[in-house]
N, CA and C atoms as a LAMMPS dump frame, in Angstrom:
ITEM: TIMESTEP
0
ITEM: NUMBER OF ATOMS
492
ITEM: BOX BOUNDS ff ff ff
-5.0000000000000000e+02 5.0000000000000000e+02
-5.0000000000000000e+02 5.0000000000000000e+02
-5.0000000000000000e+02 5.0000000000000000e+02
ITEM: ATOMS id mol type element x y z
1 1 1 N -263.895 33.944 280.771
2 1 2 C -263.901 35.395 280.633
3 1 3 C -264.641 36.061 281.788
4 2 1 N -264.302 37.311 282.025
5 2 2 C -265.021 38.094 283.027
6 2 3 C -266.397 38.393 282.453
7 3 1 N -267.433 37.957 283.142
8 3 2 C -268.793 38.091 282.626
9 3 3 C -269.371 39.485 282.843
10 4 1 N -268.962 40.139 283.905
11 4 2 C -269.468 41.481 284.194
12 4 3 C -268.319 42.296 284.766
13 5 1 N -268.012 43.413 284.17
14 5 2 C -266.932 44.269 284.636
15 5 3 C -267.476 45.246 285.678
16 6 1 N -266.991 45.109 286.904
17 6 2 C -267.406 46.002 287.989
18 6 3 C -266.531 47.246 287.968
19 7 1 N -267.139 48.398 288.106
20 7 2 C -266.404 49.659 288.117
21 7 3 C -266.245 50.14 289.555
22 8 1 N -265.137 50.825 289.819
23 8 2 C -264.884 51.367 291.152
24 8 3 C -265.892 52.469 291.447
25 9 1 N -266.547 52.365 292.579
26 9 2 C -267.446 53.432 293.035
27 9 3 C -267.057 53.759 294.467
28 10 1 N -267.628 53.056 295.426
29 10 2 C -267.274 53.306 296.818
30 10 3 C -266.263 52.291 297.325
31 11 1 N -265.716 51.522 296.424
32 11 2 C -264.695 50.542 296.786
33 11 3 C -263.837 50.268 295.557
34 12 1 N -262.744 49.574 295.782
35 12 2 C -261.868 49.183 294.683
36 12 3 C -262.095 47.702 294.426
37 13 1 N -262.416 47.364 293.2
38 13 2 C -262.68 45.977 292.838
39 13 3 C -261.649 45.547 291.807
40 14 1 N -260.886 44.526 292.15
41 14 2 C -259.926 43.957 291.212
42 14 3 C -260.474 42.64 290.703
43 15 1 N -260.543 42.497 289.398
44 15 2 C -261.02 41.259 288.792
45 15 3 C -259.884 40.636 287.997
46 16 1 N -259.841 39.294 288.025
47 16 2 C -258.813 38.573 287.283
48 16 3 C -259.483 37.582 286.348
49 17 1 N -258.975 37.532 285.146
50 17 2 C -259.494 36.585 284.171
51 17 3 C -258.53 35.409 284.047
52 18 1 N -259.092 34.205 284.174
53 18 2 C -258.296 32.991 284.037
54 18 3 C -257.759 32.932 282.606
55 19 1 N -256.465 32.649 282.491
56 19 2 C -255.843 32.553 281.174
57 19 3 C -255.29 33.87 280.663
58 20 1 N -255.73 34.975 281.258
59 20 2 C -255.229 36.295 280.859
60 20 3 C -254.417 36.904 282.004
61 21 1 N -255.051 37.06 283.168
62 21 2 C -254.4 37.678 284.324
63 21 3 C -253.777 36.663 285.276
64 22 1 N -254.25 35.437 285.21
65 22 2 C -253.758 34.382 286.099
66 22 3 C -253.959 33.029 285.424
67 23 1 N -253.165 32.06 285.829
68 23 2 C -253.232 30.749 285.19
69 23 3 C -254.457 29.935 285.558
70 24 1 N -254.867 30.017 286.817
71 24 2 C -256.012 29.234 287.278
72 24 3 C -256.609 29.892 288.517
73 25 1 N -257.717 29.348 288.997
74 25 2 C -258.394 29.93 290.153
75 25 3 C -257.488 29.964 291.377
76 26 1 N -256.776 28.865 291.629
77 26 2 C -255.949 28.782 292.833
78 26 3 C -254.845 29.835 292.829
79 27 1 N -254.15 29.998 291.706
80 27 2 C -253.07 30.995 291.667
81 27 3 C -253.636 32.41 291.734
82 28 1 N -254.784 32.646 291.123
83 28 2 C -255.427 33.955 291.222
84 28 3 C -255.847 34.268 292.642
85 29 1 N -256.347 33.261 293.337
86 29 2 C -256.761 33.43 294.728
87 29 3 C -255.554 33.727 295.615
88 30 1 N -254.456 32.977 295.406
89 30 2 C -253.234 33.23 296.185
90 30 3 C -252.709 34.641 295.931
91 31 1 N -252.721 35.067 294.673
92 31 2 C -252.248 36.415 294.327
93 31 3 C -253.137 37.482 294.965
94 32 1 N -254.432 37.229 295.017
95 32 2 C -255.34 38.223 295.608
96 32 3 C -255.067 38.403 297.097
97 33 1 N -254.644 37.344 297.772
98 33 2 C -254.363 37.435 299.206
99 33 3 C -253.204 38.383 299.496
100 34 1 N -252.292 38.528 298.539
101 34 2 C -251.156 39.434 298.716
102 34 3 C -251.571 40.903 298.62
103 35 1 N -252.788 41.161 298.165
104 35 2 C -253.274 42.536 298.049
105 35 3 C -254.116 42.957 299.251
106 36 1 N -254.171 42.125 300.275
107 36 2 C -254.895 42.412 301.51
108 36 3 C -256.354 42.805 301.266
109 37 1 N -257.12 41.924 300.621
110 37 2 C -258.524 42.245 300.344
111 37 3 C -259.399 42.088 301.586
112 38 1 N -260.529 42.767 301.564
113 38 2 C -261.529 42.577 302.616
114 38 3 C -262.479 41.446 302.237
115 39 1 N -262.822 41.378 300.956
116 39 2 C -263.776 40.394 300.445
117 39 3 C -263.177 39.735 299.212
118 40 1 N -263.372 38.424 299.098
119 40 2 C -262.885 37.671 297.939
120 40 3 C -264.058 36.894 297.359
121 41 1 N -264.207 36.956 296.054
122 41 2 C -265.211 36.151 295.361
123 41 3 C -264.484 35.188 294.44
124 42 1 N -264.677 33.906 294.66
125 42 2 C -264.082 32.873 293.813
126 42 3 C -265.173 32.403 292.868
127 43 1 N -264.965 32.613 291.579
128 43 2 C -265.982 32.266 290.587
129 43 3 C -266.418 30.821 290.652
130 44 1 N -265.486 29.912 290.795
131 44 2 C -265.829 28.488 290.918
132 44 3 C -264.752 27.781 291.717
133 45 1 N -265.184 26.963 292.653
134 45 2 C -264.235 26.128 293.394
135 45 3 C -264.308 24.728 292.799
136 46 1 N -263.339 24.408 291.969
137 46 2 C -263.374 23.127 291.266
138 46 3 C -262.365 22.11 291.768
139 47 1 N -261.287 22.57 292.358
140 47 2 C -260.206 21.641 292.683
141 47 3 C -259.737 21.823 294.122
142 48 1 N -258.965 20.86 294.584
143 48 2 C -258.478 20.832 295.955
144 48 3 C -257.71 22.1 296.296
145 49 1 N -256.825 22.529 295.424
146 49 2 C -255.984 23.686 295.725
147 49 3 C -256.817 24.962 295.891
148 50 1 N -257.793 25.16 295.029
149 50 2 C -258.65 26.343 295.13
150 50 3 C -259.48 26.298 296.407
151 51 1 N -260.066 25.147 296.705
152 51 2 C -260.886 25.007 297.913
153 51 3 C -260.034 25.204 299.163
154 52 1 N -258.863 24.604 299.179
155 52 2 C -257.962 24.734 300.318
156 52 3 C -257.544 26.187 300.536
157 53 1 N -257.22 26.877 299.454
158 53 2 C -256.813 28.282 299.554
159 53 3 C -257.977 29.154 300.013
160 54 1 N -259.181 28.866 299.546
161 54 2 C -260.365 29.627 299.973
162 54 3 C -260.617 29.438 301.47
163 55 1 N -260.471 28.216 301.963
164 55 2 C -260.649 27.954 303.397
165 55 3 C -259.588 28.699 304.197
166 56 1 N -258.342 28.661 303.723
167 56 2 C -257.259 29.382 304.396
168 56 3 C -257.535 30.882 304.419
169 57 1 N -258.022 31.418 303.31
170 57 2 C -258.357 32.849 303.253
171 57 3 C -259.425 33.187 304.288
172 58 1 N -260.428 32.334 304.417
173 58 2 C -261.483 32.561 305.412
174 58 3 C -260.92 32.468 306.831
175 59 1 N -260.008 31.528 307.042
176 59 2 C -259.4 31.377 308.367
177 59 3 C -258.568 32.595 308.761
178 60 1 N -258.033 33.297 307.771
179 60 2 C -257.207 34.47 308.064
180 60 3 C -258.026 35.754 308.117
181 61 1 N -259.347 35.625 308.168
182 61 2 C -260.202 36.773 308.394
183 61 3 C -260.824 37.41 307.173
184 62 1 N -260.626 36.824 306.004
185 62 2 C -261.234 37.373 304.795
186 62 3 C -262.654 36.835 304.641
187 63 1 N -263.54 37.673 304.13
188 63 2 C -264.884 37.222 303.799
189 63 3 C -264.805 36.621 302.401
190 64 1 N -265.075 35.334 302.287
191 64 2 C -264.93 34.622 301.017
192 64 3 C -266.299 34.16 300.536
193 65 1 N -266.644 34.549 299.325
194 65 2 C -267.825 34.037 298.639
195 65 3 C -267.317 33.142 297.525
196 66 1 N -267.996 32.037 297.287
197 66 2 C -267.569 31.138 296.215
198 66 3 C -268.781 30.44 295.622
199 67 1 N -268.632 29.993 294.397
200 67 2 C -269.692 29.204 293.776
201 67 3 C -269.21 27.78 293.602
202 68 1 N -270.164 26.885 293.646
203 68 2 C -269.899 25.46 293.479
204 68 3 C -271.154 24.858 292.871
205 69 1 N -270.994 24.049 291.858
206 69 2 C -272.15 23.466 291.181
207 69 3 C -272.599 22.205 291.915
208 70 1 N -273.58 22.388 292.802
209 70 2 C -274.161 21.281 293.56
210 70 3 C -275.672 21.493 293.615
211 71 1 N -276.372 20.525 294.169
212 71 2 C -277.836 20.6 294.166
213 71 3 C -278.451 20.997 295.502
214 72 1 N -277.651 21.048 296.574
215 72 2 C -278.197 21.389 297.887
216 72 3 C -277.07 21.801 298.826
217 73 1 N -277.443 22.368 299.962
218 73 2 C -276.445 22.763 300.957
219 73 3 C -275.647 21.559 301.471
220 74 1 N -276.31 20.462 301.861
221 74 2 C -275.535 19.309 302.325
222 74 3 C -274.599 18.737 301.252
223 75 1 N -275.038 18.705 299.996
224 75 2 C -274.142 18.176 298.957
225 75 3 C -272.985 19.132 298.695
226 76 1 N -273.181 20.413 298.948
227 76 2 C -272.077 21.369 298.828
228 76 3 C -271.007 21.048 299.858
229 77 1 N -271.418 20.812 301.084
230 77 2 C -270.467 20.465 302.141
231 77 3 C -269.758 19.162 301.805
232 78 1 N -270.529 18.154 301.39
233 78 2 C -269.924 16.873 301.007
234 78 3 C -268.916 17.048 299.88
235 79 1 N -269.255 17.848 298.876
236 79 2 C -268.361 18.052 297.736
237 79 3 C -267.048 18.686 298.178
238 80 1 N -267.136 19.693 299.04
239 80 2 C -265.922 20.352 299.537
240 80 3 C -265.04 19.351 300.268
241 81 1 N -265.619 18.579 301.152
242 81 2 C -264.852 17.62 301.949
243 81 3 C -264.315 16.487 301.084
244 82 1 N -265.128 15.981 300.16
245 82 2 C -264.735 14.835 299.335
246 82 3 C -263.61 15.129 298.359
247 83 1 N -263.339 16.404 298.089
248 83 2 C -262.226 16.762 297.202
249 83 3 C -260.893 16.36 297.841
250 84 1 N -260.852 16.349 299.156
251 84 2 C -259.61 16.068 299.873
252 84 3 C -259.411 14.563 300.061
253 85 1 N -258.151 14.132 300.151
254 85 2 C -257.893 12.709 300.409
255 85 3 C -258.448 12.308 301.782
256 86 1 N -258.81 11.042 301.94
257 86 2 C -259.433 10.584 303.197
258 86 3 C -258.672 10.98 304.462
259 87 1 N -257.347 10.952 304.422
260 87 2 C -256.583 11.267 305.63
261 87 3 C -256.642 12.752 306.009
262 88 1 N -257.115 13.624 305.117
263 88 2 C -257.237 15.053 305.417
264 88 3 C -258.679 15.475 305.722
265 89 1 N -259.632 14.608 305.459
266 89 2 C -261.036 15.006 305.55
267 89 3 C -261.476 15.388 306.96
268 90 1 N -260.966 14.73 307.973
269 90 2 C -261.319 15.089 309.348
270 90 3 C -260.898 16.513 309.678
271 91 1 N -259.678 16.868 309.297
272 91 2 C -259.18 18.225 309.547
273 91 3 C -259.966 19.259 308.742
274 92 1 N -260.297 18.927 307.499
275 92 2 C -261.06 19.849 306.651
276 92 3 C -262.454 20.07 307.234
277 93 1 N -263.065 19.022 307.769
278 93 2 C -264.371 19.177 308.422
279 93 3 C -264.302 20.217 309.545
280 94 1 N -263.257 20.117 310.346
281 94 2 C -263.081 21.055 311.461
282 94 3 C -262.873 22.474 310.935
283 95 1 N -261.974 22.613 309.952
284 95 2 C -261.698 23.937 309.39
285 95 3 C -262.958 24.534 308.76
286 96 1 N -263.66 23.731 307.985
287 96 2 C -264.868 24.209 307.319
288 96 3 C -265.923 24.622 308.349
289 97 1 N -266.107 23.804 309.362
290 97 2 C -267.082 24.127 310.411
291 97 3 C -266.728 25.433 311.119
292 98 1 N -265.445 25.725 311.222
293 98 2 C -265.006 26.949 311.898
294 98 3 C -265.198 28.212 311.066
295 99 1 N -265.202 28.079 309.734
296 99 2 C -265.244 29.292 308.9
297 99 3 C -266.535 29.49 308.12
298 100 1 N -267.282 28.439 307.894
299 100 2 C -268.473 28.582 307.054
300 100 3 C -269.505 29.471 307.747
301 101 1 N -270.12 30.337 306.98
302 101 2 C -271.164 31.215 307.502
303 101 3 C -272.542 30.784 307.014
304 102 1 N -272.585 30.225 305.82
305 102 2 C -273.855 29.778 305.27
306 102 3 C -273.699 29.292 303.851
307 103 1 N -274.763 28.688 303.342
308 103 2 C -274.8 28.216 301.959
309 103 3 C -276.164 28.582 301.392
310 104 1 N -276.142 29.143 300.206
311 104 2 C -277.375 29.403 299.469
312 104 3 C -277.313 28.564 298.208
313 105 1 N -278.299 27.736 298.035
314 105 2 C -278.388 26.883 296.852
315 105 3 C -279.634 27.302 296.083
316 106 1 N -279.551 27.272 294.771
317 106 2 C -280.731 27.65 293.99
318 106 3 C -280.864 26.779 292.755
319 107 1 N -282.101 26.637 292.337
320 107 2 C -282.416 25.963 291.073
321 107 3 C -283.464 26.79 290.355
322 108 1 N -283.335 26.846 289.049
323 108 2 C -284.315 27.569 288.245
324 108 3 C -285.332 26.589 287.685
325 109 1 N -286.598 26.959 287.785
326 109 2 C -287.688 26.148 287.263
327 109 3 C -288.505 26.987 286.293
328 110 1 N -289.109 26.316 285.321
329 110 2 C -290 27.007 284.398
330 110 3 C -291.259 27.391 285.174
331 111 1 N -291.711 28.613 284.984
332 111 2 C -292.929 29.082 285.651
333 111 3 C -294.136 28.28 285.171
334 112 1 N -295.157 28.231 285.998
335 112 2 C -296.381 27.508 285.628
336 112 3 C -296.961 28.025 284.324
337 113 1 N -296.895 29.349 284.131
338 113 2 C -297.435 29.931 282.896
339 113 3 C -296.446 29.835 281.731
340 114 1 N -295.302 29.208 281.994
341 114 2 C -294.238 28.995 281.007
342 114 3 C -293.658 30.296 280.457
343 115 1 N -293.85 31.395 281.178
344 115 2 C -293.296 32.688 280.772
345 115 3 C -292.087 32.988 281.646
346 116 1 N -290.993 32.388 281.312
347 116 2 C -289.766 32.614 282.064
348 116 3 C -289.514 31.551 283.114
349 117 1 N -288.576 31.866 283.974
350 117 2 C -288.168 30.935 285.02
351 117 3 C -288.293 31.597 286.384
352 118 1 N -288.307 30.756 287.399
353 118 2 C -288.378 31.237 288.777
354 118 3 C -287.382 30.434 289.609
355 119 1 N -286.759 31.109 290.563
356 119 2 C -285.755 30.455 291.4
357 119 3 C -286.395 29.867 292.653
358 120 1 N -286.031 28.633 292.934
359 120 2 C -286.337 28.015 294.223
360 120 3 C -285.004 27.952 294.96
361 121 1 N -285.007 28.32 296.224
362 121 2 C -283.751 28.42 296.962
363 121 3 C -283.716 27.487 298.164
364 122 1 N -282.514 27.296 298.639
365 122 2 C -282.294 26.57 299.884
366 122 3 C -281.265 27.39 300.652
367 123 1 N -281.536 27.665 301.905
368 123 2 C -280.615 28.469 302.702
369 123 3 C -280.255 27.718 303.975
370 124 1 N -278.953 27.572 304.175
371 124 2 C -278.419 26.97 305.39
372 124 3 C -277.563 28.02 306.083
373 125 1 N -277.83 28.261 307.345
374 125 2 C -277.044 29.193 308.149
375 125 3 C -276.186 28.354 309.091
376 126 1 N -274.948 28.762 309.26
377 126 2 C -274.008 27.974 310.061
378 126 3 C -274.196 28.234 311.555
379 127 1 N -275.323 27.803 312.072
380 127 2 C -275.583 27.877 313.513
381 127 3 C -274.82 26.733 314.187
382 128 1 N -274.638 26.779 315.503
383 128 2 C -273.879 25.718 316.177
384 128 3 C -274.359 24.295 315.866
385 129 1 N -275.659 24.087 315.742
386 129 2 C -276.158 22.737 315.43
387 129 3 C -275.609 22.256 314.086
388 130 1 N -275.55 23.144 313.108
389 130 2 C -275.047 22.786 311.778
390 130 3 C -273.542 22.549 311.821
391 131 1 N -272.801 23.443 312.457
392 131 2 C -271.342 23.276 312.476
393 131 3 C -270.938 22.025 313.258
394 132 1 N -271.694 21.682 314.292
395 132 2 C -271.409 20.436 315.02
396 132 3 C -271.655 19.217 314.137
397 133 1 N -272.701 19.252 313.321
398 133 2 C -272.961 18.14 312.402
399 133 3 C -271.844 18.017 311.371
400 134 1 N -271.321 19.138 310.897
401 134 2 C -270.201 19.1 309.948
402 134 3 C -268.987 18.473 310.616
403 135 1 N -268.641 18.937 311.812
404 135 2 C -267.479 18.404 312.533
405 135 3 C -267.612 16.905 312.799
406 136 1 N -268.826 16.471 313.129
407 136 2 C -269.045 15.08 313.532
408 136 3 C -269.449 14.158 312.39
409 137 1 N -269.253 14.619 311.164
410 137 2 C -269.502 13.801 309.967
411 137 3 C -270.961 13.321 309.895
412 138 1 N -271.879 14.23 310.214
413 138 2 C -273.306 13.901 310.185
414 138 3 C -274.049 14.863 309.26
415 139 1 N -273.477 15.088 308.098
416 139 2 C -274.034 16.047 307.147
417 139 3 C -275.452 15.652 306.738
418 140 1 N -275.742 14.365 306.706
419 140 2 C -277.072 13.891 306.312
420 140 3 C -278.173 14.386 307.252
421 141 1 N -277.81 14.876 308.441
422 141 2 C -278.799 15.383 309.391
423 141 3 C -279.073 16.887 309.236
424 142 1 N -278.289 17.559 308.4
425 142 2 C -278.457 19.007 308.223
426 142 3 C -279.848 19.378 307.703
427 143 1 N -280.428 18.644 306.732
428 143 2 C -281.777 19.022 306.285
429 143 3 C -282.805 19.08 307.42
430 144 1 N -282.686 18.209 308.406
431 144 2 C -283.612 18.245 309.549
432 144 3 C -283.464 19.542 310.333
433 145 1 N -282.224 19.98 310.528
434 145 2 C -281.988 21.249 311.228
435 145 3 C -282.565 22.395 310.406
436 146 1 N -282.383 22.339 309.099
437 146 2 C -282.9 23.393 308.227
438 146 3 C -284.428 23.457 308.288
439 147 1 N -285.069 22.307 308.325
440 147 2 C -286.534 22.262 308.36
441 147 3 C -287.096 22.863 309.642
442 148 1 N -286.365 22.706 310.723
443 148 2 C -286.867 23.183 312.017
444 148 3 C -286.318 24.556 312.4
445 149 1 N -285.602 25.196 311.486
446 149 2 C -284.953 26.474 311.814
447 149 3 C -285.363 27.613 310.893
448 150 1 N -286.6 27.6 310.457
449 150 2 C -287.074 28.697 309.591
450 150 3 C -286.955 30.045 310.289
451 151 1 N -287.14 30.07 311.589
452 151 2 C -287.04 31.327 312.342
453 151 3 C -285.633 31.916 312.282
454 152 1 N -284.654 31.077 311.968
455 152 2 C -283.268 31.539 311.85
456 152 3 C -282.899 31.869 310.406
457 153 1 N -283.881 31.801 309.516
458 153 2 C -283.637 32.147 308.119
459 153 3 C -283.338 30.968 307.218
460 154 1 N -283.443 29.767 307.742
461 154 2 C -283.135 28.583 306.938
462 154 3 C -284.39 28.008 306.305
463 155 1 N -284.201 27.378 305.153
464 155 2 C -285.269 26.581 304.553
465 155 3 C -284.673 25.638 303.518
466 156 1 N -285.368 24.557 303.281
467 156 2 C -284.935 23.574 302.292
468 156 3 C -285.489 23.948 300.922
469 157 1 N -284.951 23.31 299.902
470 157 2 C -285.449 23.522 298.546
471 157 3 C -286.916 23.109 298.464
472 158 1 N -287.258 22.011 299.11
473 158 2 C -288.643 21.529 299.107
474 158 3 C -289.592 22.57 299.696
475 159 1 N -289.19 23.192 300.789
476 159 2 C -290.027 24.233 301.404
477 159 3 C -290.165 25.432 300.472
478 160 1 N -289.094 25.772 299.787
479 160 2 C -289.139 26.889 298.838
480 160 3 C -290.089 26.581 297.69
481 161 1 N -290.047 25.349 297.202
482 161 2 C -290.954 24.948 296.12
483 161 3 C -292.408 25.025 296.571
484 162 1 N -292.671 24.62 297.798
485 162 2 C -294.036 24.677 298.324
486 162 3 C -294.519 26.115 298.482
487 163 1 N -293.59 27.03 298.741
488 163 2 C -293.952 28.437 298.916
489 163 3 C -294.172 29.168 297.596
490 164 1 N -293.708 28.584 296.497
491 164 2 C -293.823 29.283 295.202
492 164 3 C -295.246 29.295 294.684
């Protein structure tokens, strides 16, 4: 179901509900492309077709935001690539490296005083060092780039936890 209904104010927002307005994420995403959107939000990228269509949308100049249930920026990249069969993964690495702008990962932790929760975040920005690691199948080296690139807005989950 649509969790929050956005109302038109300074823009037009079209929302689609799976099972009501469209059969699945991939078909809803394809249908949205026919409406010439500026920005697309994919609630969840779960399957190859949805991920592939989202990458294609980004390649054609659309700003695409998507959610994926992973634990870190590097595992998000791995998950996207691993959805594809081995013979397509090299091409997907190149495409992903060309379109990705960044990844924000978050986890909620119970506060020390146990009064609610607090978010610890991880931010990866797609600077050339990161996109080259994606292209060259060296995703395991991305955390090192993140650790040394705080000035560029990046940080690891561990650094966020230490800052809390």
